[in-house]
C-alpha positions in Angstrom: 116.2 102.7 71.5 117.9 102.1 74.8 115.0 103.3 77.0 113.0 100.1 77.2 115.5 98.2 79.4 115.2 100.3 82.5 113.1 97.8 84.2 114.3 94.6 82.8 117.8 95.0 83.8 116.9 93.0 86.8 114.9 89.8 86.1 112.6 88.1 88.6 114.1 84.8 89.9 112.1 81.6 89.0 110.7 79.7 91.9 111.9 76.3 92.2 109.2 73.5 92.3 108.4 71.9 95.6 109.9 68.5 96.2 107.7 65.5 96.6 107.6 64.0 100.0 109.4 60.4 100.2 107.2 57.3 101.3 107.9 55.8 104.6 109.7 52.4 104.1 108.5 51.0 107.4 105.0 51.2 106.3 104.0 48.1 104.0 100.7 49.6 103.1 102.3 52.7 101.9 101.5 53.4 98.3 104.6 54.4 96.4 104.4 58.0 95.1 105.1 58.8 91.6 108.3 60.4 90.8 108.3 64.2 90.5 107.4 65.4 87.2 110.4 66.7 85.4 110.8 70.4 85.4 109.4 71.9 82.2 111.7 73.4 79.7 111.8 77.1 79.9 109.5 78.9 77.5 110.9 80.9 74.6 109.8 84.1 76.6 111.7 83.2 79.6 114.7 82.3 77.6 114.5 85.8 75.9 113.8 87.4 79.4 117.1 85.8 80.6 119.3 87.1 77.9 117.7 90.4 77.0 118.6 92.3 80.3 122.2 91.2 80.2 122.5 92.2 76.4 120.8 95.6 77.0 123.0 96.2 80.0 126.1 95.6 77.9 124.8 97.8 74.9 124.2 100.8 77.4 127.8 100.6 78.2 128.8 100.3 74.5 126.4 103.0 73.5 128.2 105.5 75.8 130.8 105.7 73.1 128.1 107.6 71.1 129.4 110.6 72.9 132.4 110.6 70.5 129.8 111.6 67.7 128.6 114.6 69.9 131.8 116.4 70.7 130.8 120.0 71.4 131.7 122.5 68.8 131.0 125.5 70.6 131.4 126.7 74.3 127.7 126.8 74.6 127.2 123.3 73.6 130.0 122.3 75.9 128.3 124.1 78.7 125.0 122.4 78.0 126.4 119.0 77.9 128.6 119.4 81.0 125.6 120.9 82.8 123.5 118.0 82.0 126.2 115.5 82.8 127.3 116.9 86.2 124.0 118.3 87.2 122.2 114.9 86.7 125.0 113.0 88.1 124.9 115.1 91.3 121.1 115.1 91.6 120.6 111.6 91.0 123.8 110.6 93.1 122.2 112.6 95.9 118.9 110.6 95.4 120.9 107.4 95.9 123.1 108.4 98.7 121.0 110.6 100.9 117.6 109.3 99.6 117.7 105.5 99.0 120.8 104.7 101.2 120.7 107.0 104.3 116.9 107.7 104.4 115.1 104.7 103.1 117.5 102.1 104.2 118.8 103.5 107.3 116.2 106.2 108.4 119.1 108.4 109.5 116.9 111.5 109.6 113.6 112.7 109.1 111.6 114.8 106.4 108.1 115.5 105.3 106.1 113.3 102.9 106.6 115.7 99.8 110.4 115.8 100.1 110.5 112.0 100.9 108.7 111.4 97.5 111.3 113.8 95.8 114.1 111.8 97.3 112.6 108.6 96.0 112.0 110.2 92.5 115.5 111.6 92.4 116.9 108.1 93.2 114.8 106.3 90.5 116.0 108.8 87.9 119.3 107.1 88.3 117.9 103.8 86.9 118.9 101.7 89.8 115.4 100.4 90.3 112.9 101.6 93.1 113.3 102.9 96.7 111.9 99.8 98.3 113.9 97.3 96.1 117.1 99.2 96.6 116.8 99.8 100.3 115.6 96.2 101.0 118.6 94.8 99.4 120.9 97.1 101.2 119.4 96.1 104.6 120.0 92.5 103.6 123.6 93.5 102.9 123.9 94.9 106.4 122.3 92.0 108.0 124.8 89.5 106.3 127.7 91.7 105.4 130.6 89.7 103.9 128.8 86.5 105.3 126.5 83.9 103.5 123.5 85.8 102.4 125.2 89.2 101.5 124.1 89.9 97.8 127.3 91.4 96.7 130.4 90.5 98.8 133.9 90.5 97.2 135.1 88.5 100.2 132.7 85.4 99.4 132.6 85.9 95.5 134.6 87.7 92.8 135.3 91.2 92.5 133.3 91.2 89.2 130.3 89.6 90.9 130.2 92.0 93.9 130.7 94.9 91.5 128.3 94.3 88.7 127.6 90.7 88.3 125.1 90.4 91.1 122.8 93.2 89.5 122.5 91.1 86.3 122.3 87.7 88.1 119.4 85.5 87.7 119.8 84.9 91.4 118.7 88.5 92.2 115.3 88.5 93.9 112.7 91.2 94.5 113.3 92.9 98.0 111.6 91.0 100.9 108.4 93.1 101.6 108.7 92.2 105.3 112.1 93.8 105.6 110.6 97.0 104.4 107.4 96.8 106.3 108.0 100.3 107.9 107.3 101.9 104.6 104.0 100.2 103.8 101.9 103.0 104.7 103.0 105.1 101.9 101.4 103.8 98.6 103.2 106.4 96.5 106.5 104.8 97.3 105.3 101.3 96.4 103.8 102.8 93.1 107.1 104.2 92.3 108.8 101.0 93.3 106.7 99.2 90.7 107.0 101.8 87.9 110.6 102.7 88.7 111.3 103.1 85.0 109.1 106.3 84.7 111.6 108.8 86.2 114.4 107.5 84.0 112.5 107.6 80.8 111.5 111.1 81.6 115.0 112.1 82.5 116.2 110.8 79.0 113.3 112.7 77.5 114.3 115.8 79.2 118.0 115.5 78.1 116.9 115.0 74.5 114.5 118.0 74.6 117.2 120.2 76.0 120.1 119.4 73.7 118.9 116.6 71.2 121.0 113.5 70.8 124.0 115.1 72.3 122.1 115.6 75.4 120.8 112.3 75.6 124.1 110.6 75.2 125.9 113.0 77.6 123.4 114.0 80.1 121.4 110.8 80.3 123.4 107.7 79.1 127.1 108.6 80.0 126.0 110.0 83.4 123.7 107.0 84.1 126.5 104.5 83.4 129.2 106.4 85.4 126.8 106.7 88.3 126.2 103.0 88.1 129.8 102.1 88.6 130.3 104.8 91.2 127.6 103.2 93.3 129.1 99.7 92.6 132.4 100.7 93.7 131.1 101.0 97.2 130.1 97.4 97.3 133.4 96.1 95.7 136.2 98.5 96.2 135.3 99.6 99.7 135.4 96.1 100.9 138.9 95.5 99.6 141.0 98.7 99.3 141.3 101.3 101.9 141.7 101.7 105.7 139.8 100.4 108.6 139.3 102.6 111.5 136.8 100.3 113.5 136.7 96.7 114.1 133.5 95.3 112.3 132.2 91.9 111.7 132.9 92.5 107.9 135.8 93.8 105.7 134.5 97.3 105.1 137.1 100.0 104.6 137.3 103.8 104.2 138.3 104.9 100.7 138.9 108.7 100.2 138.9 108.5 96.5 135.5 106.6 96.4 134.1 109.0 98.9 134.9 111.8 96.5 132.9 110.7 93.5 130.2 109.0 95.5 129.2 112.2 97.5 130.6 110.6 100.8 129.6 107.0 100.6 133.4 105.9 100.4 133.6 106.2 104.2 132.3 102.7 104.3 134.0 101.4 107.5 132.6 104.3 109.3 129.3 103.5 108.0 129.2 99.8 108.9 130.4 100.7 112.5 127.5 103.1 112.8 124.9 102.6 110.2 122.1 104.8 111.4 124.2 108.0 111.3 123.3 110.6 108.7 126.9 111.5 108.0 129.6 109.0 107.1 132.7 111.2 107.2 133.2 111.1 110.9 136.5 113.4 111.0 136.6 117.0 109.8 138.6 116.1 106.8 136.4 113.3 105.7 134.5 115.1 103.1 131.0 114.0 102.9 129.0 115.9 100.2 125.5 114.3 101.0 125.8 115.2 104.6 126.8 118.8 103.7 123.6 119.1 101.6 121.5 117.5 104.3 122.8 119.8 106.9 122.1 122.8 104.7 118.6 121.5 104.1 118.1 121.1 107.9 118.7 124.8 108.3 115.6 125.7 106.3 113.5 123.0 107.9 113.4 120.6 104.8 115.0 117.7 106.9 115.5 117.4 110.7 116.8 115.0 113.4 120.0 114.3 111.6 121.4 111.2 113.4 125.0 111.5 114.7 127.3 109.0 115.9 127.7 109.2 119.8 130.9 110.1 121.4 130.9 106.6 122.9 130.5 105.1 119.5 133.5 107.0 118.0 135.6 105.6 120.6 134.6 102.1 120.7 136.0 99.2 118.7 138.9 101.3 117.5 141.7 99.4 115.6 144.8 100.3 117.6 148.0 100.6 115.5 
């Protein structure tokens, strides 16, 4: 079954052994240190651990073809499959965009502890690992955007690597706990970050319980894979294709098409110009569904203090044409 890989898609990087200090040739009494012991060959377990995540990630994509065996035969089935696909795509997409990204990575608004955990849970349902891991890597991306140290820059590496290669690379590390120290006082978030596979498994079980294998393939598997690549397009496409309104230190671009299917994340140049804003569509015509939902939630007191770009920021570093 394809549920077990939810955690092992992202292996932990092995630590290189420490180098042995050389002797001082000016000291006659120095005893020559023995050569460093050769690095032990990887165990069978570590070799399997290296191969399995990549294999499973590929199989998840191939397995989406299973939807061809569950073509709805009635309007009721079609409505159920479509409801699961789009409903879970939007809910989990909101968990990634408004939760993992704008809240946990950038703290662009405030909310209570209960809804804070709900945001983290919705994001973990997308099977893109936990909130601390995701937000920690995103903060690293902003710190080194399109420069050495950026985990997924298409400017420094290939489009393939920036889109999906980085997520299955053995170079991928766990997020630096220090960079996420502002969330240390919430043990429930760190628990969810450790057991990030739980919401994904329960989502898959829910889809199967609602509509059997058709619900699993349409509502969970296909929706998950489509949301993967929607998220990845922000890393790859939005640094290569689109328009630049602001002069930034990276190659970020606004892409209206990506913004449509990522709930507003495609206004990437806007975001890199003013990362702490709760909205990323700065113009009235730049549709940002995540912000529309957040604004609606603010009217009933679920979230508050939505950060906005200042008038001065909107006029600074404009690229004159």
